[in-house]
N, C-alpha and C positions, 0 to 999 in steps of 0.2 A: 460359122467362123472356124474353118478347118485348120488344123495344125499340120505342118509338113511332116510326112511319115519319116520318123528317124529312130524309132525304138521298137521295131518289129522283131519278133523272136526268130532265131535261126540256129541251126546246129553249128558247133564250132569244134575244133580239135580238142581232145582231152576229156570229152564228155561234158564239159560245161556248156551252158546255153547262152546265147546272146541276151536272152531275157535277164539272166542273173547278172551278167556284166553290165547290162543297161541299167538295171536297178541300182547297182553299185555306183555307177557313174552319176546317175540321177541323184541319189541320196547324198553323195559327196558334194555335188554342186549346191544342193539345197543347204546342207549343213554348213558349208563354208560361207554362205551368204546371210546367216542368221544372227551373227554376233551382236548387232546393234540393238536389237529389240528382244528383250527376254520373253515377252508375251508371245511374239511371233515364233521364237525358238521353242517355247514350251508347247505351243499348239502342234507343231510338226513332230516334236519328240513323242508327244502323247499318242499320235496316230502312226507312229513308225515311219514317218516321212511320206506317208501315202499322199499322192497329189490331190489337191482340191480343185485345181483349174485345168490341168493339162493331161488328164486321163482321156481316153477315147469314148467314155460313156456319155449318155444324154444329159446327165445332171451337170457334169463339168461344162459341157457345151452351153447349157442354159445359164450357168453362172457367168461364163465369159461374156455371153451376149448381154446379160443384164448389167454387168459391170461397165462394159463399154458404153452402153446406152446411158447409164447414170452419169458417168464421167463426161460424156458429150453434152449433157444437159446441166452441168454444174452452174452455168451462168443463171439459171432460173433462181438459184439461191444466192446470187451475188457472189459466187465463187469463181475464180479464174480457171477456165477450161484448160488453158495451156499448162497450168501447174501439174496436171495429171498426165500430160504427154500421151494423149490417146493415140496419136499417129505413130509415136515411137513404139507403144505397146503393140499396135496392129502389125507394124513392120516386123517386130521381134517374133510375134506369133506366126506370121506367114513364112518366116525364113528359118524356123527351128530346124536344125540338122544335127541329129545325134542327141544322146540322152543327157550329156552335160548341158547342152544348150537348153534342153527341155527343163532341167532343174533350175537354170538361171531364169527362164521365162516364168516358171512357177512362182519363184520368189518375187519377181518383178510385179506380177499380177497381185500378189498378196500385199506388197508394199503400196502399190497404187490404191488398192482397196482401203487399206488402213489409213493412208493419208487423207483420202476423201472422207472416210467415215469419221475420223477425228475432227476434221475441219467442219463437216456438216453437223455433227452431233454436238460438238463442244466449243467450236470457234477456231477460225483460221489464225487469229492474232493472239498474242499475250499482251493485253492492254497495259499491264504493269510496266512494260518496256516502252510504251508509247507516251504515257502521261503519268506523273507521280501520284496524281489524285485517284487513279484507278487502282484499287487494291484487289480486284477480282481476278482470279486465275481462270484460264479456259478450263472447261470440264473435259475430263479424259476417262473414257471407258477403257477397260482392259483390252489390249490387242488380242489376247487369247479368247476372251469372251466374244469379241466381234467376229472372229474367225469361226468360232464354234457355232454361233448363230447361223452363219452362212452355210456351214457344213450340214446343219440339221433342219433348216427351215427353207421355205420357198424364197429364192434369191431376190426376186423383185420386191416381195413384201419386206424383206430385211432391209433392202436399200431404201425403200420408201420410208421405213420407220426410223431411219437415222436422223432425219431432221426433227427439230422440236415439234411436238404434237400440240402445242398450245394454240388456242384460238388467236392469240396475238400474232404469232408467227404466220399463221395462215392468212390473216388479214393484211399483214405487211407484204406478203408475197403477192396478194391480189393488187395492192396499191402499186407495187413495183411494176406489174404488167400494165396497169392503166397509165402510169407515167411514161413508160416506154412507148406505149401506143401514142400518147400525146406528142412526145418528142419526134417520133417517126412521121407524124402528120403536121409538123410545123410549130408545135408548141401552143401557147395560149394567146398569141397575138402580141402586138407591140406594147411596150411599157407605157404607162400613163405619165405624161410630162406636165404635171401641175402640182401646186402646193397643197390644195385642199378642195374637196368637193363635198357638198352637203345638200340635203333635201331642198327642192325648189329650184335648183340650178338646171340649166340645159346647155346643149351645145356639144361640140366634138369631143371634149374631154369626158363628158358624161357618157357619150356613146362608147368611147374606148373603155371606160370602166365597166359598162354594161356588157360589152362584148367579151371582156376578159373574164368576168364572173360567169358568163354563160359557158365559156370554154372550160372553166374549172368545175362546172356542174352545180353552181350555186343559184342559177337563175334560168328560167325558161327563155328561149329566144323571143325577142320583141323588137318592134320597129320604133319604140318610144325613144325620144332624145331627151327626156326629162328625168331628173332624179326623183322618181315617184316612190310610192310606198313599197311596191315589190322590190325596187332596187335598194331602198333603205333596209328592208328585211334581209336581203341577200348580203349586204355589207355587215349587218349585225351578226348573221350566222357565220360569216367568214371571221369576224373579230372573235367570236366565241371559240371557234376552232383553232385560233392562233394565239390565244392568251392575251388579247388586246382589250382595251376598254370598250365595252359594248354599247356605244352611243349612236350607232348607225350613221356616223359621219366619217367620210373617207379623208381623215387628216393625214399628216406626214407619216406617222408610224404605220397607219393602216395601208396607205399607198405603197410605202416601202416594202411591206410584207406582200401585198398583192403583186408587186412587180418582180418578186422572186420567181424565177422560171422553173419549169418542171425538171430541168437538169439538176439544179441545186436541191430541189425537194427529193429527187431520186437518190442523190448522195446520202441524204439524211435517212431515207428508208433502208438503203443497203447497210449503212452503219447500224441502224436499229436492229436489223436482222442479225448482224454479227453479235450485237450485244445480247439479243434474245438467245443466241446459241450459248453464250456464257452462262445464262441463267437456266440452262437445261439440266437442272439438278436431278439426280437419280430418284429422289423422293418428292420432287416437285417443290414449289415455294412454300407449301404448308396449307393444310385445310383451312386454317385461319392464319393469316399473316398480315403484317403491316408493310405497306408499300409507300415509299417516299420518292416521288419523281422530282429530282432537284430542279429541273428546268421548268416544271409545271407549278412549282411553289405550292404543292399540296401534299398532305399525308392522308393515307386512306387505310382503313381496316377492311380486309377482304375476307369474307366468309363464303366458303364453297363456290369460289369464283365470282362472287358478286360483291360490290361495294356496300358495306353495311354502315360505314361511318366515314365522313370526309371533313377535313378542315384545312384552311389555308396555312401555309408555313412561310417562315423566313429562314433563309439558308446563308451560308458563308459568303462573304464579300469576294469580289473578283480578284483582290490582291492575292498573289500566289500563296502566301503563308496563311490565308484565311479561308481558302476554298474548302467546301465540304467534300470529303472523299466518298468514293463509291465502294460499298462492301455489304456483306450480309452477316448478321449475328442473331442472337436470340434474346428477346426482352425477358428479364427474369423478375424484376420488381419495379415499383415506383416509390418515390420518396415524397411524402406530403410535408409541407413546410421545410423545404431543403435549405441547407447552408450552401453557399457558393465558395468552393475552394478554388481560388484564383490560379489559373494555369501559370506556370513559370514564365512562359513567353510573354504573357500580358504583364506580369509583375515587373520584369526587367525592361521591357520595351516601352510600356505605357506609364506605369505607376512610379517606378524608381526615379525617372527624371523629375517628376513632380515632387517626390519626397526629398530629393537632394536639394531642391530649392526651398521647400517648405515642409518641415517635418509633420505639420498638422494636416497636410493635404490628404484627400480621399479618407476623410475621417469616418466614413461609414464602414470601413474595413478594419478588422482586427489584424494586427501584425503579431505573429507568434514565432517563438524560437523552436528548435528541434524537439523540445520537450513539451510543446504546446502552451507555454507560458506567454502571457501578454508582454510585449516589448514596450519599454518606456520610450515614447517618441521624443522626449526632451533631449535625448543625447544626439539627435540628428542622424542623418544618413548620408552626408556628403562624402564620407570616407569610402563608401562602397561603390563598386562597379557592377556591371551586369554579371561578371564572372564571380565576384566575391560576395554578393549580397546573400546572407545566410538564412534569411527569414522566409516564412510562409505568410500568406494573407488569406483571410476568410471573411465572408460577409454572412452574419448570422441570419436565421430565418426572419422574415418580416415582409410587410407589404411592398417594400421597395427593393427586395432582393432581386438580383439580376436574373435568377432562375424562376422568379414568380413564386407560385404557391405549390407547384408540383414538378417533379422531373421523372422521366421514364428511362430506366437503365437497362442497357444491353451491353454489359461490360466488354470493352474492347481496347486494344492497345492504342487506338487513335484518340481516345478520350472524347468520343462523340456520343451524344445522347439527345433525346427529345425533351423539351421543357417549355414551361410557361414563360412569360415575360411581362414586366410592367409597361413596356413600350408598345401599347396596343395600337397606336396610330400607324405603325409600320405596315399593318395588315391592310390598310387602305390603299397602298401602292400596288400597281400592277406588277412591277419588277421588284422582288423582295430579296435583295442580296445585302444584308446588313450585319450578319452575325460574325463571330470569330471562327465559325466552323460548325458549331452545334445547330440543331434544327429547332426553331421556336414554333410553337403551335398557336393558332388563332383561338381555338376552343379547347384548351387543355383539360378543363374540368369535365366537359362532355366526353372527351377522349378517355379520361379515367373512368367515368361511369360505364362507358361501353366495354372497357376491359374488365371492370369489376363485376359487371352483370353476370358473368359466367360463374362467380363464386360467392355471391351474396344476393339475397332477395331484395335488399334495399341499398343499391350501390350509392345513391345520392346521400342517404342518411349516414351510411358508413363513412364516406369520404368527408362529409361536412363535420362529423363528430371528431374525426382526427384533425381536421383543419382548425377547428375552434380551440384546440389545446394550445396552439401556437408553438408546439414542440415538434422537433424533427421526428418523423415517423416513417419507418420502412414498412411497405406492404408487399409481400411476395405474391407473385401470380401463381395460382394453383397449377395452371397450365401455361408454361412459358410460350411466348409467341415469336416466331421468326420475324426478323426485321430486314427488309431489303432496301437499301439506299441505292437508287438507280439514276441514270442520266440519259434521258431519251428526248431528243429533239423531234422525233417522229414517233407517235404512239396512236393506237387505235381505240375505237369504242365498239361495243357490241352492235350498236346501231348508230348510223351517222357516218360522217366523213373522218378521215384520218386527221389527227391534230398535229400541228407543228409548233415548235417553240424555238427561241433564239439559242444559239450555241454560246452561252454567256461565258463559259470558262475556256472555250476554244478546243475542247476535248474531241468533239466530233470531227472538226477540221483535221486534227492530227490523225485520228483513226482513218479518215478517208484517204489521207496521203499515204498512210501505211498500207491500206488495202490496195490503193492504186499502184504502189511500188511492188506489191505482190502479184500484180497482173489484173486486178479488177478494173473494168472499164465500163463506161456508159454506152448504151446502145446508140448508134449513130443515126441521125435523121435520114429519112429517105430522100434521095436526090430527085 
């Protein structure tokens, strides 16, 4: 990738050299172009504006070639190639004439590299601008650090290392390639047009079901037209991977999921790759961390990359003001026998209308003034509005407490935490969106034992002794644990197929639209 010769040394009148003048023109062009990015400016100032890309040595040539190659393959990561204007960069490099033009080309290459590096390493989008429930900012390494790495290390290795190095990202990339291959070769076949199929049936709809599961990789090819045991097992495996009831019957919800084509699944994977870039934290997710995938309705404790504990969860309802947000924080303590301090929104929207009609309503809750004193309900509450109601509400510890017998706190401005619940029947449902935003756990005591096992030889005995007192008890974690509330409609397993879930809050649809607006596109089928 040769540059046009425009900065060769020659003698000039007055004893000055063209090299000196060229250097001045080059530096001035670079310096004038650096005002927008302090990291970029600091990098060039620290090296006396020495070129990284546009010198004539072999290292600069290698950097240019590696960058153009990486930018041209941005679509492998679900990033839009046109965003980096490879053709424009190539044209600029081929037509450099003079040292000012070389300086401008130098900065253009650095800007293209940094844009690509930031997008690939930490995310193309700021999800907070796409959906209010996304509280997670894209990760951003220092521009100066990114350029220093390129200056001192092998360029292709640096560029390869920009993407998240997590096994999850690698498996998502592999799924992306497989889906693109399916799309290019006609997809998974026609949709199944029937209401329900079950073991023992036969005929054309069963053959269509079999063919589609074969195309998806759930079943070996067969000439059978019957809903036999291999087909039932394939349907069950599909249900397991898609968060459906695993009964081996292809009912309405299962068929609806089976009929989703590879194009839609590819969108989920590309969005998941973007979300994984947001999670590309400098220090990782934590040697031990808690991962709550909202769409999967499960909370997991991860130790050294492996699931050491797992429990079902209930999350926020689909109503916009009850959806569970996505963010990360650090769990510091648990509270055994917790009180429930009713959020203001619930007080004024749900309980105040009841109290206005009947002062004795919601009698299981204490109503207290600003000094914590119990309020006499006999005076009534009809005079208050949502804006003027001056009281707080609290449910004391007890077996019917809304938080159950334990809550797990990672203090945050969203007032979200994990907790027990007396409403155990909700965990029998496949789709569990019933809370006001906090995350309820199906096995909260076992979750507590798993956390306490790091700091006591008898976690069960320790917990139960505190529980039996009936009094509220705070227990600090000796080693606070990072908590990550994520939202993945496509996620992988170490072994087995990629799992898919419904986009119940519509967040991934919004993210796909934003990615599409930025230039991300699906691979077209072959004609």
